[in-house]
LODREN-766680 format. One line per 8 residues: their letters; for each residue x, y, z of C-alpha. Coordinates in nm, 3 decimals, decimal comma. Layout:
REM residues N
A	X/Y/Z | ...;
***
This chain:
REM residues 132
XXXXXXXX	-2,094/-2,270/3,807 | -1,948/-2,247/3,459 | -1,880/-2,616/3,394 | -2,145/-2,855/3,533 | -1,987/-3,165/3,375 | -1,655/-3,091/3,544 | -1,841/-3,041/3,873 | -2,010/-3,383/3,830;
XXXXXXXX	-1,679/-3,557/3,757 | -1,510/-3,380/4,051 | -1,787/-3,495/4,285 | -1,732/-3,854/4,170 | -1,352/-3,820/4,201 | -1,381/-3,678/4,554 | -1,627/-3,949/4,660 | -1,387/-4,217/4,532;
XXXXXXXX	-1,098/-4,070/4,731 | -1,313/-4,046/5,045 | -1,445/-4,405/4,998 | -1,810/-4,298/4,986 | -2,072/-4,544/4,865 | -2,307/-4,290/4,702 | -2,253/-3,947/4,552 | -2,527/-3,697/4,457;
XXXXXXXX	-2,520/-3,412/4,207 | -2,768/-3,192/4,021 | -2,903/-3,382/3,722 | -2,902/-3,302/3,351 | -2,943/-3,509/3,037 | -2,571/-3,520/2,962 | -2,486/-3,624/3,319 | -2,741/-3,905/3,289;
XXXXXXXX	-2,574/-4,018/2,966 | -2,232/-4,013/3,134 | -2,370/-4,217/3,426 | -2,528/-4,462/3,180 | -2,192/-4,514/3,007 | -2,018/-4,560/3,344 | -2,279/-4,823/3,436 | -2,248/-5,005/3,101;
XXXXXXXX	-1,868/-5,012/3,126 | -1,875/-5,144/3,484 | -1,729/-4,842/3,665 | -2,035/-4,788/3,891 | -2,302/-5,013/4,043 | -2,612/-4,803/3,965 | -2,748/-4,454/3,922 | -3,087/-4,302/3,995;
XXXXXXXX	-3,251/-3,970/3,909 | -3,467/-3,821/4,186 | -3,684/-3,510/4,207 | -3,712/-3,317/4,532 | -4,016/-3,126/4,661 | -3,916/-2,810/4,474 | -3,894/-2,996/4,141 | -3,514/-2,997/4,117;
XXXXXXXX	-3,372/-3,317/3,971 | -3,065/-3,479/4,122 | -2,866/-3,782/4,015 | -2,734/-4,031/4,271 | -2,447/-4,259/4,169 | -2,359/-4,576/4,363 | -1,984/-4,633/4,339 | -1,838/-4,978/4,282;
XXXXXXXX	-1,571/-5,130/4,509 | -1,398/-5,470/4,509 | -1,532/-5,688/4,791 | -1,201/-5,804/4,944 | -0,962/-5,516/4,886 | -1,209/-5,222/4,895 | -1,041/-5,073/4,588 | -1,266/-4,859/4,369;
XXXXXXXX	-1,333/-4,951/4,007 | -1,251/-4,592/3,902 | -0,876/-4,535/3,926 | -0,869/-4,203/3,744 | -1,111/-3,949/3,604 | -0,993/-3,653/3,396 | -1,184/-3,378/3,219 | -1,039/-3,316/2,873;
XXXXXXXX	-1,259/-3,063/2,696 | -1,355/-2,763/2,902 | -1,546/-2,440/2,831 | -1,225/-2,239/2,786 | -1,064/-2,491/2,551 | -1,280/-2,737/2,364 | -1,111/-3,057/2,242 | -1,243/-3,230/1,932;
XXXXXXXX	-1,125/-3,551/1,769 | -1,199/-3,697/1,429 | -1,225/-4,071/1,375 | -0,858/-4,089/1,276 | -0,751/-3,894/1,588 | -0,976/-4,073/1,840 | -0,780/-4,105/2,167 | -0,688/-4,435/2,332;
XXXXXXXX	-0,688/-4,422/2,711 | -0,418/-4,634/2,879 | -0,360/-4,820/2,553 | -0,722/-4,937/2,540 | -0,770/-5,022/2,910 | -0,966/-4,703/2,986 | -1,240/-4,518/2,801 | -1,290/-4,170/2,666;
XXXXXXXX	-1,644/-4,030/2,667 | -1,715/-3,848/2,342 | -2,010/-3,624/2,257 | -2,094/-3,690/1,890 | -2,372/-3,601/1,651 | -2,516/-3,947/1,723 | -2,517/-3,892/2,101 | -2,279/-3,940/2,392;
XXXXXXXX	-2,071/-4,259/2,361 | -1,735/-4,416/2,434 | -1,437/-4,375/2,204 | -1,463/-4,742/2,099 | -1,826/-4,706/1,996 | -1,747/-4,382/1,814 | -1,485/-4,570/1,610 | -1,744/-4,839/1,527;
XXXXXXXX	-2,001/-4,574/1,428 | -1,729/-4,386/1,232 | -1,800/-4,048/1,395 | -1,586/-3,793/1,573 | -1,679/-3,532/1,828 | -1,591/-3,349/2,148 | -1,376/-3,557/2,385 | -1,535/-3,485/2,723;
XXXX	-1,332/-3,696/2,968 | -1,103/-3,992/3,025 | -1,191/-4,269/3,273 | -0,962/-4,552/3,374;
***
């Protein structure tokens, strides 16, 4: 696998389309940070990092659905920067997703954060993905 972040986002996207409640993926620090941002922004219910008997860590994400309509909180998920073509944005060029209704996850020198927090912190970085 050449792009583990893209694999993680694709697993979430596929689970949303198949109306699954929980999705599991191999864990890493950056995936945990992405899951933390998704939890803080209200796109998922919870996430948990488990270790199996061989010592491999996996991250389990509980997806969030509306109670009455069964519509998922995540409408779209798109990988922006990829290993073949990295995308960087300065503070002046920070992207707005759906005119401010969605978020962009940005990897900065101060850690992984949303585009709105990166504007507050006045830092730019690699735009990893868009979520709306």
